[in-house]
PAVEXBA-838083 format. One record per residue: z, x, y of N, C-alpha, C, O in turn; residue in one letter. Coordinates in steps of 0.05 Angstrom, whole numbers, plus 5000, padded with zeros to 4 digits. Layout:
BEGIN
ZXYZXYZXYZXYA ...
END
This chain:
BEGIN
505195961992504095722005502995792033504395922048M 500595702039499295762064500595602087500895362084T 501295742109502495602131500395432146498195522150E 501195192153499395012168499895032198502195012207K 497795062212497895072242496694812252494294792258Y 498394612255497394342262499494202279501894262278E 498594002294500493852311499193582317496793562322Q 500893372318499993112325499993082355501893162369E 497792962366497692892394496892602397495792482379I 497492492421496692212426495592202454496092362471E 493892002458492691952484492291652488491591512470V 492791562513492691282519491191232545491391402564K 489691022547488190952571485590822564485190722542G 483690822584480990712579479390932566477691052579H 479890982541478891222527475891222522474591432521L 474690982519471890962512470090972536468391142539I 470490782555468690762578469090992597467291062613D 471491122597471891362613471291622599471591832610S 470391592574469491822558471692032553471192262546M 474291942555476492132552476592222523476992462518I 476392042504476592122476474192302468474592492452L 471892242478469492402472469992692482469292882469T 471092722506471592982517473593142500473293382495K 475593002490477593132472476293222446476793452437I 474693052434473293132409471493372415471493562399F 469993362437468093582443469593842447468694052437D 471893842461473394082466474394202440474394452436K 475394032422476394132396474194262380474494482369I 471894132379469594242365468494502378467794692364M 468394502405467394732419469194982413468195202413D 471794932410473695152405473995202375475895342367L 472195092358472195132329474795042316475695152296K 475894832327478294712314477594482296475194412294G 479594362284479194132266481093912275483193962286D 480193662270481993432278481593202258479593182244F 483593042257483492802241484692572257486892592269Q 483192342258484192112273486091962255485291852235V 488691952263490691822247490991522254491691362238L 490491462280490791192289488991152314488791332331E 487690922315485990872338485890562343484990412326F 486990482366487090202374485490172399485990302420T 483489992399481689952422482689722438483189502428V 482989762465483689542483481389342484479089422489G 481989092481479888882480479588732506477788572508K 481188792526480888672552480788882573481489112568R 479688812597479189012618481689172625481489412630K 483889042626486389172635487989282612490189382615R 486989252588488389342564487589622556485189662550E 489389812554488690082547488190112517489089952501P 486790322510486490402482488490622476489690742493S 488890672450490890862441489691012417488590892399Y 490091282417489191442394491291652388492591772405A 491691692362493491902352491892082334490691992315R 491992342340490292542325492092762314494192822325L 491092872292492293122281490393352286488093342277L 491293542302489593772309490394012292492794072289I 488394152281488994392265487594632276485294622285R 488994862276487895112285487995322263489195272242G 486695542267486595762247489195912246489996012225K 490495932269492996072271494495952295493495772308N 496896062301498495942322497195972350497295792366Q 495896202354494596252380492196062383491795952405H 490696022362488395832362489395542367488195402383H 491495472354492595202358493595162386493094952398L 494895362397495795352425493495312445493695162464S 491295452440488895432457487695142455486895032475A 487695032430486594762426488394562441487294382455L 490994582438492794402451492594412482492494212495L 492594662492492294692521489794562532489794452553E 487594582516485094472525485194162526484294042545S 486294042505486293742504488393622523488193392531V 490493782528492493682547491293632575492093452589Y 489293792582487893762608486493492610485993402633L 485893362588484493102588486492872583485592652576D 489092922586490992712584492392682557494192512555G 491692842537493192832512495892952515496393112533A 497792872498500392992498501492982469500592832452Q 503393152465504593172438506092912432507392802449S 505992832407507492592398510492632401511892452409V 511392882394514192942398514593072425513893302429S 515692922444515993012472518393202474520593142465I 517893432486519993622491520293672521518393642537R 522693742529523193792558521594022569521094222555Q 520793992594519194202607520794462609523294452612V 519394682608520694942610520595042639518595012653L 522795162649522995252676523895542677525295642660L 522895682698523695962702523896012732522295922747E 525896162740526496202768524596412780523996622767S 523596372804521896562818523596812826525796772837A 522697042819524297292824524397372853526297502862S 522297292869522297342897520297162911518797012897K 520197162937518396992952515497052944514797282939D 513796852943510896872938510297012911508297152909M 512096962892511597082865512396882844514596772844T 510496822825510996632804511596782778510797012775M 512996652759513396772733510696822719508696682725P 510497012701507997082688506696842673504296812673D 508396672661507296452645507296192660507695982648N 506896202687506995952703504795762694502695842684F 505395502697503495292691501595262715502495222737Y 498995282710496995252731495994962732494994862711S 496294832754495794542756492794472756491094642763T 492194222750489594102754489793922779491993912791T 487693792787487893602809488393322801488293132817N 488893282774489493012764492492952767494193132768N 493192702769495992612771497492742747496592732724A 499792852753501293002733504292922733505392872755T 505492912710508292862707509593072690508293192673Q 512193122694513693312677516093162665517292992678I 516793242641518993112627521593282630521693502620Y 523493162643525993302648528393112647528292892659Y 530493192632532893022629532192732620533092542632N 530492722600529792462587528192272605528192032600S 526892382625525192202642522792352652522792592655S 520592202657518192322668518292322698518892112711W 517792542710517892582739514992632750513692812741I 514192472769511592502782511492752799513292802815E 509392912796509093152812507693072839505492962839V 509093122861507993052887506093262897506193492889E 504293182916502493362930500693512910500293752914N 499693382890498193522869495593642879494093512894I 495093882872492594032878491994202854493694252837M 489494292852488694462830489494752835489594842857M 489894892813490395182813492895262830492895452844D 494995102827497495162841499695162819499095162796K 502295172828504495152808506194912814505994792835C 507994852796509894622799512694722802513694882786I 513994642824516794712829518494472826517994262838V 520694492811522494262806525194312820526494522816L 525894122837528594122849530393982829530293732826N 531894132814533494022791535493822800535893612787V 536893872823538893682832537693412841538893202835E 535493422855534193182865532293062845531192842850R 531693202823529693112804526993052818525792852813K 526193242835523693212850521893452844522693682847K 519393382835517493592828515293602849514193392857A 514593842858512593872879510594092871511394292860V 507994042877505994242873505994432897505894342920C 506094692891506294892913504095102911503395182889K 503195192934501495432935503195672933505595672939M 502095892923503596132918504996242943507196352941I 503796202966504996302991507596142998509296243012R 507795902987510195732993512395762973514595642977D 511995922953514095972932516296132944515796342957V 518796042941521096192951522796302927522796182905K 524196522932525896632912527896422902529196292918K 528096402876529996202864528795932858529995772844G 526295882867524995632860524695612829523995812816D 525195382819524995332790522095242784521295022791M 520595422771517695382768517195302738518295422720I 515395112735514595022708512995242695511095342707V 513695312670512195512654511295392628512495202618V 509095502617508095402592506795132595506195042617G 506295002572504894742572506794512562505994282562E 509194582554510994382543512094192564512694272586Q 512293932556513493732574511893662598512893572618G 509193692596507393632618505493412609504293432588I 505093212626503293002620501292972643501992942666R 498693002636496492972656495292692653494692612630I 494792552675493592292674490792312687490592312711I 488692332670486092382681484992132695485791902690P 483092182713481791952727480191792707478791902690Q 480391532710478891352692476691202708476991152732E 474591142694472390982707473490712716474690572701R 472990642742473890382752472590162736470190172730P 474189952729473189752711472389492726471289312714R 473089472752472489222766471289292793471989502805E 469489132803468189182829465989382825465789512805G 464189402845461989582844461889752869461889652891I 461890012866461590192889459990432880459090452857D 459590612898457890852893458991012869457491152856I 461691002865462891162845462691042817463291172797F 461690792815460990682790457990702785456990732763Q 456590682807453590682806452590952796450590962782F 453891172803452991442796455091582780457491532782M 454191772764455991952749456592182768455592192790S 458292372759459192582776457192822778457693002794S 454992812763453193042766451392992790451392782802N 449793192796448093172820445093172812444393282791S 443493042828440693032823439192982848440192842866S 436693082850435093032874433092812868431492742885S 433292682845431392472837432492192840431092002833E 434792162851435891892855434691762880433791902898R 434591492881433491352904435391382928437391252930P 434591562947436391632969437091392987439391372995T 435191222993435790983009437890802997439690703010Q 437590772970439490602956442290732956444290592959H 442390992952444991132952446291122980448691072982I 444591153001445691133029446990863034449090853046A 445690653024446890383027449490363013451390243023R 449690472989452090442973454390622986456690542986K 453590852996455591023009456690883034459090883039V 454890763050455690613074457590383066459590333080A 456990243045458590023036461390113028463389983033N 461490343014464090453005465690553029468090533029D 464390663049465690753074466990513087469390523095I 465490283089466590043100468989933084471089873096C 468689923058470889823041473389993044475589883046N 472990253044475290433046476690403073479190383074T 475090393095476190363122477590103125479790093137S 476389883116477589613120480189583103481889423110E 480389733082482889723066484989903078487189933066A 484490023101486390203114486290483103488190643109G 484290553088483990823077483091033098481590963116G 483991263094483391493112480891633103480691703079K 478991673121476391803114476192063130476492063155I 475692283117475492543129472692653125471492623103I 471492773146468892893144469193193145470593303162V 467893333126467793623125464893693131463093613116V 464293843152461493883160460894173168462594313178S 458394253162457394503170455494483194454794253201G 454694703207453094693231450194593226448894503245P 449294593201446594493196446294203203444094103207V 448594063204448493783211447293743239445793563244L 447993933257446793923284443994023284442193893296V 443494233270440794363269438794173257436394173264H 439594003239437793813225437393553240435893383232S 438893513262438593283279440393043272439892823281G 442493093256444292873248446892863264448592703258A 447193033285449693033300450192763314452492673316S 447992633324448392373337449392173317450991993325E 448592193292449491993272452492033266453891833264S 453392283264456192323259457792243284459992123281L 456792293308458192203332458391903332460491793341A 456391763323456491463322458591373302460091183307K 458691503279460691433259463491463270465291293265M 463991673285466591723298467191503318469291383319I 465191443334465391233355465990953342467490793353H 464790903319465090643306467790623291468490403282M 469190843289471890833277471890893247473890833234G 469691003236469591053208470391343200470391413177Y 471191503220471991773214474891813225475391753248V 476691903208479491933216480392223218482692283222H 478492403215479092693217476692853211474992773195G 476393083224474093263220475093543214476793653228L 473993653192474593933184471994093185469994013173L 472094313199469594473202470394763210472694843208A 468394903219468895173229467895203258467095013271G 467895443268467095503295464195423300463495313321N 462395463280459595423284458895133289457195083307A 460094943275459494663281459994593310458394463323L 462394673320463094603347461194743367460294613386A 460494993362458695143380455895013380454794973402V 454794953357452194823355452294553370450394483384H 454494403366454794143379454894163409453594003423D 456294363419456494403448453794483459452894383480I 452494673445449794753454447894523455446294493474E 447994343435446194113435446893923457445093813470N 449493873462450293693483449593793511448793633528A 449794053515449294163542446394233547445394203569L 444994323526442294433530440194303512437794363515M 440994133494439093993477437994173455435894103443G 439294393450438294583430440394643409442794593414T 439594753387441394853366440195123357437995133346S 441695333362440695613357437995653372436195783361L 437895543396435495593413433195413407431095443419G 433395233388431195063381431694773391433894673386M 429794653404430094383413430394203389428594183372H 432694053387433293893364431293663362430593583339V 430393553384428693313383425893363372424793203357N 424693603379421993643370421493903355419293963347D 423694063351423394303335422094543348421494743335G 421594523375420394743389422494943399424794863403T 421695193403423595393413423895373443421895353457L 426295393452426795393481426395673492426695873478A 425595683517425195943531427896083533429895963542I 428096323524430596483523432696333507435096363512R 431796173488433696003473435596163455437696053447G 434896413449436596573432439396613443441296673429H 439696583470442296623483443896373487446096373497R 442696143479443995883484446695843471448495733483N 446895933446449395893432451596063445453995983445H 450896303455452896463469453596343496455896363505M 451696223509452196083534454095843529455895793545Q 453695703506455495483499458295583496460195453505A 458595803482461295913477462495993504464895943509I 460996103521461896193548462895953564464895963579N 461395723562462195483577464895383568466495283584E 465495403542468095313531470295493543472395393551V 469795753542471795933553472295893583474495903593F 470095833598470395783627472095543632473695533650K 471695333615473295083619476095113609477994993620A 476495273588479195313576479395223547480695353531G 478094993541478094893514476194653512474994583533S 475694553489473994323486475094073501473593933514L 477694043499478893813513478593843543478193643557K 478894083553478594133582475694073590475293973612D 473794133573470994083579470493783583468993693600M 471793623566471593333567472893223592471793063607V 475293323598476793233621475493303647475593153667Q 474093533647472593623671469793503673468193573691K 469193323653466593193652464193383649461993333659K 464793613636462593803630461293713604458893713601I 462993643584462093543558462093243558464293123561L 459793113555459592823558458492683533458092443533K 457892843512456792713488457192903464457993133467S 456592803440456692973416459092923398460692743404G 459193073377461293033356463993093367465892933365I 464293323380466993403390467793223413470193163415M 465893133429466592953451467692693440469692593450Y 466392583419467392323407470092363394471792183396E 470592593382473192643370475392643391477492523388C 474792773414476792803435477392533449479692463453I 475292393457475792143472476891913454478091723464I 476491943427477491743409480091833395480991703376N 481092063403483592173392483392213362485292163347N 481092313353480692373324481492663320480192843332I 483392723303484293003299482093163286480593063269P 481893423293479993603280481293873277483093953292F 480394023256481294293252478794473249477094413232V 478694673265476494873264477595133253479195263266L 476695213229477695453216475795683222473395663219A 476995903230475296143237474496303213475496273191G 472496473217471496663196470596923209470296933234S 470097123194469297383204466497373216465697553231I 464997163211462197133221462097023249459997023261R 464296913259464196753284463496913309464497143313D 461796793325461396893353463496743370463696503368D 464896893386467096783402469696873390470697083397G 470896713372470396433369471596283393473096393409P 470896023396471895873419474995833416476095863395I 476295783439479295773439480495573419482695613410P 478995363412480095153394480095233365481295093348D 478795453358478695553330481195693322482295853337V 482195623298484595753287483696003272482395983251I 484296233282483296483270485096593248484296763233T 487596493247489396563224488596383201489196143201D 487296493180486196333159488396193143487895973132I 490696313141492996183126493895933142494395723130V 494095963168494895733185492695523184493395283183E 490195603185487995403184488095253158487595003157A 488695383136488895253110491095043110490794823100Q 493395113123495594923125494794683142495494453135R 493394733163492494513181490494323166490694083168K 488794453150486894293134488494103116487993863114Y 490394223102491994073082493593853096493793633085K 494593903119496093693134494293453141495093223138T 491893513151489993303158489093143134488392913136L 488993273110488093143086490292973073489692833053L 492692973083494792813071494092523071493292403091K 494392403047493892113043490992033047490391793051D 489092223046486292153049485291993025486192043003V 483491813030482291643008479391713002478491672980K 477991813022475191883018474392123036475292143059M 472792303024471892543039468892553037467692533015V 467592593060464692643061464292933067465093033088L 462993073049462393363052459493393059457693333042M 458893483083456193483093455193773098455793893119L 453693873079452194123081453994363090453394493110S 456094413075457794643080459094723054461094603046T 458094933041459095003015461995103015463695003000M 462495303032465195433031467395243040469495233028L 466895093062468994903071469294683050471594583046H 467194593038467394383018468994472993470694322984S 468494712984469994812961472994842968474694782952I 473494942993476194973002477694713002479994682993A 476394503013477594243015477894122987479893992981V 475794152970475994052943478394152928479594002912G 479094402933481494522919484094392928486094422915N 483994252951486494142962486793842955488893722961M 484793732942484793442937485693362909484893492890L 487293152907487793032881485192892871483492822887P 484992862845482592742833482092452841479992352837A 484192322851483892042858482392002884481591772890S 481892212900480492192925477492172920476392342905V 476091982932473191952929471892172946472592212969K 469892312934468492522948465492482946464492442924V 464092492969461192492969460292752981460892813004V 458792912966457893182975454893172979453393122960A 453993223003451193213010450193493017451293623035V 448093583003446893843010444093853000443493732979D 442293983014439494003006439094182982437094182969I 441194352977440994552955442694452932445094412934S 441294402909442794302886444894502876446994412868Q 444394762876446394952867448994932882451194982872P 448794862908451194832925452894602915455294632912V 451594372910453094142900454194192872456494122866V 452594322855453494392828455894572828457694542812T 455794772847458094962848460594822856462794892845K 460494622873462894462881463994322856466394322852L 462194202840463094062816464194252796466294192783L 462894482792463794682772466494802779467894892761D 467194802804469794922812472094732812474194792822R 471694502800473894322794473894052808475393872800G 472194012829472193752842470293572827468193492837T 471093502802469393362784468993062792467192932782T 470692962810470392682819468292652840467592432847Q 467092872849465192862871462492742862461592792840A 461392582880458692482876456792672891457092702915I 454892792877453092982889450492852898449092722882G 449792872924447292762934445592992944446193112965V 443493062929441793292937439593192954437593082944V 439893222980437893132999438493273026440493413030T 436693223046436993333073438993163088438492923091D 441193283097443193123111442093013137443092813147V 439993133148438793043173437392773170437092633189G 436592703146435392443141437392253127437292013131T 439192363111441092193096443192063114443691823112F 444492223131446692113147445691893167446991693169L 443391933180442391713197441891453181442291233191P 440991473156440691243139443391103134443590853135M 445491263128448091153124449091003149450090773147V 448691123172449591003197447990743203449190543212V 445390743197443790493201444890263184445090033193R 445690333159446790123142449490033152450189793150H 451090223163453690143175453289953199454689763202L 451190013215450689843238449589563230449689383246Q 448489543206447389293197449589113185448988893174Q 452089193187454289033178455688923203457789033211M 454688713215455488623242458488553244459688613264P 459488413224462388333226464088583226465988603242I 463588763207465189003205464789173230466789293240R 462289203239461789373262463189273287464289433303Y 463289003291464488893315467488943315468788963336S 468688963291471489023289472089303298474189363309K 470189493294470589773300470289833330471290033339K 468789663344468089733372470589743390470289793414K 
END
């Protein structure tokens, strides 16, 4: 008698409008597996979930395991629930060979007959369970300690994928997660502005991740206005954004080019180094503000409005200025701390910082990624930040449009002043 390699799985939620069931079917077919729908109940009201039970068949045990692992990522789980498997870390910063690698979706593990929510969820990390406290936490490999009980394999894990919102209208319903340069930019800017307002008024935390091109393209004044209006609760960037911003505030140039008219300044090539020197002379960005040397710009608004910022260093930096964290591990921790409980992230023309931040975010966080290069936005989506809305346009024209729409909301704007 031929051995059967099959297993029943089930999935519950808004399976149709969120395309969850379609994704599961596609993955099974892409991996050359077979399936049979045993039960399918469609929710008939907006708040009523749908339910499906499927029988998945593989060619052999290895093939079946690959099929199951794939569909589990989209929220499916085995009908017969088994307790999660744990293995102790042999030493600091070392995981077991068969460690479970997390997604950025909400995740639960089944232990001692109950489902435990995994805290601090991030993609591509591991899950550590405190057995005594029944507390599960997502950890980076550097934070793993000898003796930590780490989840291994795929058993006893439940992933809850993001579902399409079913009520209200915002930018995240208006657009799908892919990117395009053919969308109506003015309309998108209005919707982004509206969602920024809604998030802020609901008490949500908004973080901006920005690259230096924001200054070079002439949009630094717009970001400074957003900070002044109270719509930014934290800034994540590198040395270059701060240096460009200081150069613009002190000399009206960015990399030696006049921001207002695009002409080159005389001896402008040395302006960014002069800006760095001015920071060192004062002692820090905060000292520049206190000594009334720095009187405008992004960093100025952050400092006078007590908006926290983290500047992460890189090998490319000139200087870097004293405020930059040159220990990249420490900078990563500071980024993660500032991102705690964030509800919305605006990623403005910075590929590497955006990907780094995307890796730290749960899928429930709204993300708007703006870049003039479509491959940059696509790369962010491909690396796991699938909830991101990609806007392929010049940030120098897009962000001022967003700010104009914010300013046209008089009641909300007056609250922020």
